[in-house]
C-alpha positions in Angstrom: 0.1 0.4 0.0 1.6 3.5 -1.1 2.7 5.4 2.3 0.1 8.6 3.2 0.5 11.4 2.4 2.7 14.0 5.1 2.1 17.4 5.8 5.0 19.7 5.1 5.2 20.7 8.9 6.1 16.7 9.4 8.4 16.7 6.4 10.7 19.4 8.1 11.1 17.6 10.9 11.7 14.4 9.7 14.5 16.0 7.1 15.9 17.9 10.4 15.9 14.4 12.8 17.6 12.3 10.1 20.4 15.0 8.9 21.0 16.8 12.0 20.2 14.4 15.0 21.0 11.1 13.0 17.9 9.4 14.2 16.9 5.9 12.7 13.7 5.7 10.6 11.9 3.6 13.5 12.9 6.3 15.8 11.5 9.2 13.9 8.4 7.3 13.2 8.2 6.7 16.8 8.9 10.7 17.9 6.1 12.1 14.9 3.5 8.6 15.5 3.7 8.4 11.7 4.5 4.9 10.0 7.9 4.0 9.2 7.3 3.2 5.2 5.9 7.1 5.4 9.1 8.4 7.0 11.0 6.1 4.4 9.3 7.4 1.3 9.7 11.0 2.5 13.4 10.8 3.0 13.3 8.7 -0.5 11.6 11.8 -2.1 13.9 14.3 -0.6 17.2 11.9 -1.3 16.0 11.8 -5.0 14.8 15.9 -5.1 17.3 18.9 -6.1 17.4 19.4 -2.5 20.0 19.2 -0.1 20.6 19.8 3.9 20.4 22.2 5.0 17.2 23.4 3.6 17.7 27.0 1.3 16.6 29.8 3.5 13.3 30.9 2.7 11.7 28.0 1.4 8.0 28.1 1.6 5.8 25.0 2.2 4.5 25.0 -1.5 8.4 25.0 -2.4 9.2 21.9 -0.7 5.5 20.1 -1.9 6.4 21.1 -5.3 10.0 19.5 -5.1 9.1 16.6 -3.5 5.9 15.7 -5.3 6.0 17.3 -8.8 8.4 14.5 -10.2 5.5 11.9 -9.3 2.8 14.1 -11.1 4.6 14.8 -14.2 5.5 11.4 -14.7 1.8 10.7 -13.9 0.3 13.2 -16.2 1.0 11.3 -19.7 -1.2 8.6 -18.0 -5.2 9.3 -18.6 -6.4 7.4 -15.2 -10.3 6.1 -15.3 -12.1 9.5 -13.4 -13.8 7.3 -10.2 -17.8 8.6 -9.4 -17.3 11.0 -6.6 -20.9 11.4 -5.8 -21.3 7.7 -5.4 -17.7 7.5 -3.5 -19.5 10.3 -1.4 -22.7 8.2 -0.8 -20.4 5.2 0.2 -18.6 7.0 2.7 -21.4 7.1 4.7 -22.1 3.6 5.3 -21.1 2.2 8.4 -17.3 0.7 8.5 -16.8 2.3 5.2 -13.3 3.9 4.6 -11.8 5.4 1.9 -9.2 2.6 1.5 -11.6 -0.1 0.9 -13.4 2.5 -1.5 -10.3 2.9 -3.6 -9.4 -0.9 -3.3 -12.7 -1.1 -4.9 -11.8 1.0 -7.3 -8.1 -0.1 -7.8 -9.5 -3.7 -8.6 -12.0 -2.0 -11.6 -9.3 0.2 -12.9 -5.9 -1.2 -12.4 -3.5 1.2 -13.3 -5.4 4.4 -11.7 -5.1 7.0 -9.2 -2.8 5.9 -6.0 -4.0 6.3 -2.6 -2.7 9.5 -1.6 -3.8 10.8 -4.9 -7.4 9.4 -4.5 -7.7 11.0 -1.1 -6.4 14.2 -2.1 -8.9 14.4 -5.3 -12.0 12.9 -2.9 -11.1 15.9 -0.5 -11.3 18.5 -3.0 -14.5 17.0 -4.4 -15.8 17.3 -0.7 -14.9 21.1 -0.7 -17.2 21.6 -3.4 -20.2 20.5 -1.8 -22.6 22.5 0.9 -21.4 23.1 4.5 -23.8 20.7 5.6 -23.2 18.0 3.0 -19.7 18.1 4.1 -19.9 17.2 7.8 -19.8 13.2 8.3 -23.1 11.9 9.3 -23.2 7.7 9.3 -25.9 5.6 8.0 -29.2 5.8 10.1 -27.4 7.5 13.0 -29.0 11.1 13.5 -32.4 12.6 12.8 -31.9 16.6 13.7 -35.5 18.1 14.5 -36.6 21.5 15.3 -39.2 24.2 13.9 -39.0 26.8 11.4 -38.6 30.3 12.7 -41.6 31.5 10.5 -45.3 30.1 10.6 -47.9 29.2 7.8 -51.1 31.8 8.2 -54.5 29.7 8.6 -57.9 31.2 8.7 -59.7 30.3 11.7 -63.0 32.3 11.5 -64.1 33.6 8.4 -66.7 36.4 9.7 -64.1 38.1 11.8 -61.1 37.3 9.8 -58.7 36.1 12.5 -55.6 34.6 11.9 -53.8 31.8 13.8 -50.0 31.1 12.7 -49.3 27.3 12.2 -46.0 26.2 13.3 -43.6 23.9 11.4 -41.7 21.1 12.8 -39.0 20.6 10.4 -36.4 16.6 10.4 -34.0 15.7 8.4 -31.9 12.7 8.6 -28.0 13.7 8.4 -26.8 10.9 5.9 -29.5 11.4 3.5 -30.7 14.6 3.6 -34.4 13.1 3.6 -36.4 15.8 4.9 -40.3 15.8 6.5 -42.2 18.5 7.8 -45.6 18.9 10.3 -47.7 21.8 11.0 -49.1 22.2 14.7 -50.6 25.1 16.4 -48.0 25.6 19.1 -44.8 24.0 19.7 -45.7 22.7 23.2 -45.0 19.2 24.3 -47.9 17.6 23.2 -47.5 18.7 19.6 -43.9 18.0 19.6 -44.1 14.7 20.5 -47.2 14.0 17.8 -44.8 16.1 15.1 -41.9 12.8 16.0 -44.1 10.1 15.9 -45.7 11.5 11.8 -41.6 12.0 11.4 -40.7 8.4 12.6 -43.7 6.9 10.3 -42.8 9.0 7.2 -39.0 7.4 7.4 -40.4 4.5 8.3 -37.7 3.5 10.6 -36.0 5.2 13.8 -32.6 6.4 13.7 -30.1 6.2 16.4 -29.9 9.3 17.8 -32.2 12.6 18.1 -30.3 15.9 18.1 -32.8 18.7 18.9 -31.8 22.3 19.9 -31.7 23.2 23.1 -35.5 24.0 23.5 -37.5 24.5 26.7 -39.8 21.6 25.1 -37.2 19.1 25.1 -34.7 20.2 27.5 -35.5 21.1 31.1 -31.9 21.9 31.7 -29.1 22.8 29.0 -25.6 21.9 30.2 -22.9 21.4 27.9 -21.6 17.9 29.5 -25.1 16.4 30.7 -28.0 18.3 29.8 -31.6 17.5 31.5 -33.9 15.9 28.9 -37.9 16.6 29.4 -39.2 12.9 31.0 -42.0 12.4 28.5 -39.6 13.5 25.5 -37.6 10.6 26.7 -40.1 8.2 27.3 -40.6 8.6 23.9 -37.4 7.8 22.7 -36.9 4.3 24.9 -40.6 3.7 23.6 -38.9 4.0 19.7 -35.3 2.4 21.2 -33.4 5.4 20.4 -31.4 8.0 22.3 -31.4 11.9 22.7 -28.2 14.0 22.1 -29.0 17.7 22.6 -26.6 20.0 20.7 -23.9 21.8 22.8 -24.8 25.3 24.0 -23.4 28.0 21.4 -22.1 25.2 19.2 -24.2 26.3 16.0 -22.5 23.7 13.6 -24.0 20.8 15.9 -27.1 21.7 14.2 -26.0 22.9 10.8 -28.0 19.7 9.3 -31.6 21.0 10.6 -30.6 24.7 10.1 -30.0 23.6 5.9 -33.0 21.8 6.2 -35.2 24.7 8.1 -33.6 27.1 5.5 -35.1 24.9 2.7 -38.3 24.4 4.1 -39.1 27.9 4.8 -37.9 28.7 0.9 -39.1 25.4 -0.4 -42.4 25.2 1.1 -43.6 28.3 2.7 -42.2 30.8 -0.3 -44.6 28.4 -2.5 -47.6 28.5 -0.2 -47.4 32.5 0.6 -50.2 33.4 -1.4 -52.5 30.3 -0.5 -55.7 30.7 2.4 -55.6 27.4 4.7 -58.9 27.2 7.0 -57.6 24.4 9.0 -54.0 22.5 10.0 -55.5 19.4 8.0 -55.1 21.3 4.8 -51.8 23.1 5.4 -50.3 19.4 6.0 -51.9 18.1 2.8 -50.3 20.7 1.1 -47.3 20.5 3.0 -47.0 17.0 2.2 -47.1 17.0 -2.1 -44.3 19.6 -1.7 -42.2 17.2 0.7 -43.0 14.8 -1.8 -41.5 16.9 -5.2 -38.8 17.9 -2.7 -37.6 14.2 -1.9 -38.6 12.0 -4.9 -38.6 14.6 -7.7 -36.0 16.8 -7.5 -32.4 15.4 -7.2 -29.6 17.0 -4.9 -26.9 19.2 -6.4 -23.7 17.6 -7.5 -24.9 13.8 -5.8 -27.3 13.4 -8.9 -29.6 11.6 -6.8 -33.0 12.0 -4.7 -33.2 12.4 -0.8 -35.4 9.2 -1.3 -33.3 7.3 -3.3 -30.4 7.9 -0.8 -32.6 6.8 2.3 -33.8 3.7 0.8 -29.7 3.4 -0.2 -28.1 4.5 2.4 -30.1 5.0 5.7 -32.6 2.5 5.5 -30.3 -0.8 6.0 -28.9 1.0 9.0 -32.7 2.4 10.5 -33.8 0.7 13.5 -37.2 -1.1 13.1 -40.9 0.5 14.3 -42.6 -0.5 17.5 -45.7 -2.4 16.9 -47.5 0.6 18.1 -46.7 4.1 17.6 -46.1 6.2 20.9 -49.0 7.6 23.0 -48.3 11.0 24.3 -48.1 11.2 28.1 -47.7 13.6 30.7 -45.9 13.3 34.2 -46.2 14.9 36.8 -45.1 15.2 41.0 -47.8 15.1 43.1 -48.6 14.6 47.2 -51.3 11.7 48.5 -53.6 13.4 50.0 -54.6 12.1 54.1 -57.4 10.3 52.5 -55.3 8.6 49.9 -56.5 10.4 46.5 -54.1 12.3 44.2 -55.5 15.4 42.8 -54.5 14.8 38.6 -56.3 16.9 36.1 -58.8 17.9 38.6 -60.0 14.6 39.2 -59.1 12.5 42.6 -57.5 9.2 41.7 -57.2 6.5 44.9 -54.1 4.6 45.9 -53.4 2.2 48.2 -54.1 3.8 51.8 -50.6 2.9 53.3 -48.8 5.5 51.0 -51.0 8.9 52.2 -49.0 12.0 52.2 -46.2 10.4 50.0 -45.0 11.8 47.1 -45.5 10.3 43.8 -45.1 10.5 40.1 -48.5 9.9 37.9 -48.2 9.5 34.5 -51.2 10.6 32.3 -52.4 9.6 28.7 -55.3 10.9 26.8 -57.1 7.3 28.6 -55.3 6.0 31.9 -53.7 7.7 34.9 -51.0 5.5 36.7 -49.4 6.5 39.9 -45.7 5.7 40.3 -43.4 5.6 43.7 -39.9 5.2 43.3 -40.5 3.8 40.1 -42.7 1.3 41.0 -46.3 1.5 39.8 -48.9 1.7 42.9 -52.3 2.6 40.7 -53.9 2.8 38.1 -57.2 4.4 36.5 -59.1 4.7 33.9 -58.7 8.8 33.1 -61.9 10.7 34.0 -62.8 14.1 33.0 -61.7 17.0 35.3 -65.2 17.3 37.0 -63.5 17.2 41.1 -64.8 14.2 42.2 -63.8 10.9 43.8 -62.7 7.3 41.7 -61.8 4.7 44.6 -60.5 1.3 44.3 -62.1 -0.9 47.3 -58.8 -2.5 47.7 -57.1 0.9 48.5 -59.3 1.7 51.4 -58.5 0.8 54.9 -61.2 -2.1 56.7 -62.6 0.7 58.5 -63.8 2.9 55.5 -64.9 -0.4 53.4 -67.9 -0.9 55.9 -68.9 2.5 54.7 -68.2 2.5 51.3 -72.1 1.7 50.5 -72.8 5.4 51.7 -74.3 7.8 49.1 -75.5 11.2 49.2 -78.9 9.7 47.9 -78.6 7.2 50.5 -78.1 9.9 53.4 -80.6 11.8 52.0 -82.8 8.9 52.1 -81.8 7.9 55.6 -82.7 11.6 57.0 -86.2 11.3 55.5 -86.7 8.4 57.5 -85.6 10.7 60.8 -87.8 12.9 59.9 -88.9 16.1 57.7 -87.0 18.4 59.8 -83.5 16.7 59.7 -84.1 15.7 55.9 -84.5 20.2 55.6 -81.5 20.3 57.6 -79.0 17.9 55.1 -80.7 19.7 52.2 -79.8 22.9 53.6 -76.1 21.7 54.4 -75.7 19.7 50.9 -77.1 23.3 48.9 -74.5 25.4 50.9 -71.5 23.9 50.4 -69.6 24.8 47.0 -69.8 21.0 46.3 -72.4 19.2 47.5 -69.8 16.2 48.5 -68.2 18.8 51.0 -71.4 18.1 53.1 -71.3 14.6 53.0 -69.6 13.7 56.0 -71.9 16.5 58.4 -75.0 15.0 56.8 -73.4 11.5 57.6 -72.8 12.7 61.4 -75.8 14.0 62.0 -78.0 10.9 60.2 -75.7 8.5 62.7 -76.5 10.7 66.1 -79.8 8.9 65.7 -78.0 5.5 67.1 -76.8 7.1 70.6 -79.7 10.0 71.1 -82.7 8.3 69.3 -84.6 9.7 66.2 -87.1 11.5 68.0 -84.3 13.9 69.7 -82.2 14.3 66.8 -85.1 15.7 64.6 -85.8 18.2 67.4 -82.4 19.1 67.4 -82.7 19.2 63.7 -85.9 21.7 64.0 -83.7 23.8 66.3 -80.9 24.0 64.5 -83.0 25.0 61.5 -84.3 28.0 63.5 -81.1 29.4 64.8 -79.6 28.8 61.3 -76.9 26.4 62.3 -75.6 24.3 59.2 -73.0 22.1 61.0 -72.7 19.1 62.4 -70.9 20.2 65.6 -74.2 22.4 66.1 -76.5 19.9 66.4 -74.3 17.6 68.2 -74.1 20.9 70.6 -77.9 21.0 71.0 -78.5 17.4 71.8 -75.4 17.4 74.7 -76.8 20.1 76.4 -80.4 19.3 76.3 -81.3 21.9 74.0 -83.9 19.8 71.9 -85.9 19.1 75.2 -86.4 22.5 75.8 -89.2 25.0 74.0 -88.6 27.0 71.1 -88.5 30.7 71.6 -92.1 32.2 70.5 -91.7 34.8 68.1 -93.7 38.2 68.1 -97.5 37.9 67.1 -97.0 40.0 64.1 -93.9 38.3 63.0 -91.7 41.4 63.5 -88.3 40.5 65.1 -87.6 42.2 69.0 -85.0 44.2 69.2 -82.6 44.7 71.8 -79.1 44.8 73.2 -79.5 41.9 75.5 -80.9 39.8 72.6 -78.6 37.7 70.2 -80.7 36.4 67.6 -80.2 33.3 65.5 -77.7 34.9 63.7 -75.5 34.6 66.6 -75.2 31.1 66.3 -74.4 30.9 62.1 
């Protein structure tokens, strides 16, 4: 194999160590970290050139390179070599485990007497410099998917009467190796729309890359850090579902996301520029128009200098290296940190869900999807419920209740009303007042239950009399009724009102409002 091309600064050091320090070829190679064959060929070129030691003063690197390599180039200049297909070489270099040496070996096998390895590498690097800055980055097949939002949105007419316009946000994803581009319109850039856009991107690609590279947006990254960024828990869960990983771009390192920045620019010019005169009335209509333009961009428009489309590159390069899609797409879930109440229920989404009573007052993680609510303690799931709309009510599993509470689990507001009517009309009226004057009927549940249970120790007659007296003085609490019974006030005659119904006004008379 031909020796590698050496930088001119190393050539000067090799010559100096040989002729000034009289070091061996092996020692020079060891000190410079080069192959012995490289050092040997460099010294051979120097000896066959017109140069002598010490090197002439003012000899530039260009002059030294011309003196060492001009002869070989001139001899080869008379031969016409088969020119490699540089776009094809560039595509091959994106494949995993492929090196320039492997590609050169295949080139020589088909074209004996072709370019030497060093010349082949030199010409390929020259070809790379003609590509766009994004294309010059090295991206392995199926390795990275860059994601971001376009800076500009698409105006959507949401009210024809008032002419109100709302801008749809454009999510952009691009594969590193093939430059296959995906875009999706949503109303916001919040976490639910961010996750849904990823799910659609994976479906459009037909596979899953090994890494996701987002910007340090607050939607994806809770805490940006150069060394160890903190990723949003829901975003990380989605990545785990698709068996991929998240590698946010480093802060203040624009080259980390140059690929998606170029894709965003293409989307803004290729899509938004062509849609500027259209009036949309729904997100579905926007996404349909974006899909048509993306089809033309990915499948019909070849990439300049490569001569193939993004779809062809996807199928040829990325597809074999992509991971398979899971059996089911990811379902968006939201995580919250909550504390269990003393009644062993958790407030999640304006509804109360039970957990085993022994976890009362514990801090738990709540995972909420569109259909389910799961509650975790230290990573272990302790409860699962079907999600209920936020009606401020309770969902309780009997097994979560202590045994003392299960005995009364059958008590309901309707049953309390029924038992109150069985005691007497005054008790029924008092319970209705209690339920009506609380912000929510269930807040008066326990007070009414306590009043009904007073019929056990005190008897039905006394409770009915106490309820009548409580109504008369405007007392609507369990404590007031029990105080009346404890002090035997239910056995005293009620205060008589004036015959004409006029209230008696006197500084020593407190009146019924005093007991409210």
